[in-house]
Each structure stands twice: as structure tokens, then as C-alpha cells.
C-alpha atoms as an extended CHARMM CRD file, in Angstrom:
* protein
*
        57  EXT
         1         1  GLN       CA             82.1880000000      129.9170000000       81.8430000000  PROA      1               0.0000000000
         2         2  ARG       CA             82.4640000000      129.9030000000       85.6710000000  PROA      2               0.0000000000
         3         3  LEU       CA             85.6970000000      130.4880000000       87.6020000000  PROA      3               0.0000000000
         4         4  GLY       CA             87.7110000000      127.3220000000       88.2820000000  PROA      4               0.0000000000
         5         5  SER       CA             86.1880000000      125.2910000000       85.4040000000  PROA      5               0.0000000000
         6         6  THR       CA             89.6980000000      124.7290000000       83.9360000000  PROA      6               0.0000000000
         7         7  THR       CA             90.8070000000      123.1340000000       87.3110000000  PROA      7               0.0000000000
         8         8  ASP       CA             87.6290000000      121.0650000000       87.4770000000  PROA      8               0.0000000000
         9         9  GLN       CA             88.2600000000      119.8790000000       83.7220000000  PROA      9               0.0000000000
        10        10  THR       CA             91.7910000000      119.0290000000       84.6640000000  PROA      10              0.0000000000
        11        11  LYS       CA             90.7240000000      116.9820000000       87.6230000000  PROA      11              0.0000000000
        12        12  ASN       CA             88.0680000000      115.1180000000       85.5610000000  PROA      12              0.0000000000
        13        13  ASP       CA             90.7650000000      114.3460000000       82.8140000000  PROA      13              0.0000000000
        14        14  TYR       CA             93.1420000000      113.0760000000       85.4100000000  PROA      14              0.0000000000
        15        15  GLU       CA             90.4690000000      110.8580000000       86.9240000000  PROA      15              0.0000000000
        16        16  GLN       CA             89.6620000000      109.3790000000       83.5030000000  PROA      16              0.0000000000
        17        17  GLN       CA             93.1300000000      108.3320000000       82.7750000000  PROA      17              0.0000000000
        18        18  GLU       CA             94.2080000000      104.7880000000       83.0520000000  PROA      18              0.0000000000
        19        19  ASN       CA             96.0990000000      104.0900000000       86.2360000000  PROA      19              0.0000000000
        20        20  PHE       CA             99.3170000000      102.0010000000       86.2710000000  PROA      20              0.0000000000
        21        21  ASP       CA             99.7180000000       99.1800000000       88.6610000000  PROA      21              0.0000000000
        22        22  LEU       CA            102.7030000000      100.3050000000       90.6990000000  PROA      22              0.0000000000
        23        23  ALA       CA            103.1480000000       96.8090000000       92.1430000000  PROA      23              0.0000000000
        24        24  TYR       CA            104.2220000000       95.5180000000       88.7320000000  PROA      24              0.0000000000
        25        25  ALA       CA            107.8620000000       95.6900000000       87.9100000000  PROA      25              0.0000000000
        26        26  PHE       CA            108.2920000000       96.3560000000       84.1970000000  PROA      26              0.0000000000
        27        27  PRO       CA            111.1820000000       94.3990000000       82.6550000000  PROA      27              0.0000000000
        28        28  PHE       CA            113.9180000000       96.5340000000       81.2760000000  PROA      28              0.0000000000
        29        29  VAL       CA            117.1030000000       95.4140000000       79.4490000000  PROA      29              0.0000000000
        30        30  TYR       CA            120.1320000000       97.6810000000       79.6540000000  PROA      30              0.0000000000
        31        31  PRO       CA            122.9810000000       96.8360000000       77.3220000000  PROA      31              0.0000000000
        32        32  TYR       CA            126.2670000000       96.4360000000       79.2270000000  PROA      32              0.0000000000
        33        33  VAL       CA            129.4760000000       97.4210000000       77.4010000000  PROA      33              0.0000000000
        34        34  PRO       CA            132.5790000000       96.8390000000       79.6360000000  PROA      34              0.0000000000
        35        35  SER       CA            135.1620000000       99.5620000000       79.5440000000  PROA      35              0.0000000000
        36        36  THR       CA            138.5350000000       98.9330000000       77.9600000000  PROA      36              0.0000000000
        37        37  LEU       CA            140.2970000000      100.7460000000       80.8160000000  PROA      37              0.0000000000
        38        38  SER       CA            141.1300000000       99.0640000000       84.0530000000  PROA      38              0.0000000000
        39        39  LEU       CA            140.4310000000      100.9160000000       87.3690000000  PROA      39              0.0000000000
        40        40  ASP       CA            144.1960000000      101.5070000000       87.9210000000  PROA      40              0.0000000000
        41        41  GLN       CA            144.4060000000      103.3870000000       84.6810000000  PROA      41              0.0000000000
        42        42  LEU       CA            141.7490000000      105.9550000000       85.7130000000  PROA      42              0.0000000000
        43        43  ASP       CA            143.1350000000      109.3530000000       86.7580000000  PROA      43              0.0000000000
        44        44  MET       CA            140.7540000000      111.0620000000       89.2470000000  PROA      44              0.0000000000
        45        45  PRO       CA            140.8390000000      114.9040000000       89.0810000000  PROA      45              0.0000000000
        46        46  HSD       CA            141.9050000000      116.5550000000       92.1630000000  PROA      46              0.0000000000
        47        47  GLU       CA            138.7320000000      118.8850000000       91.9350000000  PROA      47              0.0000000000
        48        48  LEU       CA            136.5440000000      115.8170000000       93.0180000000  PROA      48              0.0000000000
        49        49  HSD       CA            138.2410000000      115.9200000000       96.4840000000  PROA      49              0.0000000000
        50        50  LEU       CA            138.5520000000      112.1040000000       96.8200000000  PROA      50              0.0000000000
        51        51  ASP       CA            141.7070000000      112.2260000000       98.8310000000  PROA      51              0.0000000000
        52        52  PHE       CA            139.9500000000      110.1140000000      101.4860000000  PROA      52              0.0000000000
        53        53  LEU       CA            139.9570000000      107.1830000000       99.2510000000  PROA      53              0.0000000000
        54        54  SER       CA            142.8320000000      104.7010000000       99.1120000000  PROA      54              0.0000000000
        55        55  LEU       CA            143.9600000000      102.1190000000       96.5120000000  PROA      55              0.0000000000
        56        56  VAL       CA            143.3370000000       98.6000000000       97.5600000000  PROA      56              0.0000000000
        57        57  SER       CA            145.4010000000       96.0690000000       95.6870000000  PROA      57              0.0000000000
């Protein structure tokens, strides 16, 4: 067995794999479950350092 044959075999295996068409957008459905909390009920921890945000009503 010659040096580098594992790398050569890996390259051959890769070249023989089916390629994906990256221009095609695969459909994906993500279930949306709305929160029971409203945004004004959320308590943001001080550790997040979000003091620069202001409440807009």
C-alpha cells in the first residue's frame, strides 16, 4: 500500500457522490406556535446589557 492511498480513495469517494443542485430551494415547513406572553410582560435580565433599548408604545 503506497503512502497517500487513503487520501486518494477519499478523493475518489467524494467525486463519486451525488452532487446537490445548490440553486434549488428545498421547501421546509416550520410549525409556528405563538407565545402566550405579550412583549410587555417579558423581563429582560440586566446581564444581557440591553439598556440601550427603549420601550416604544
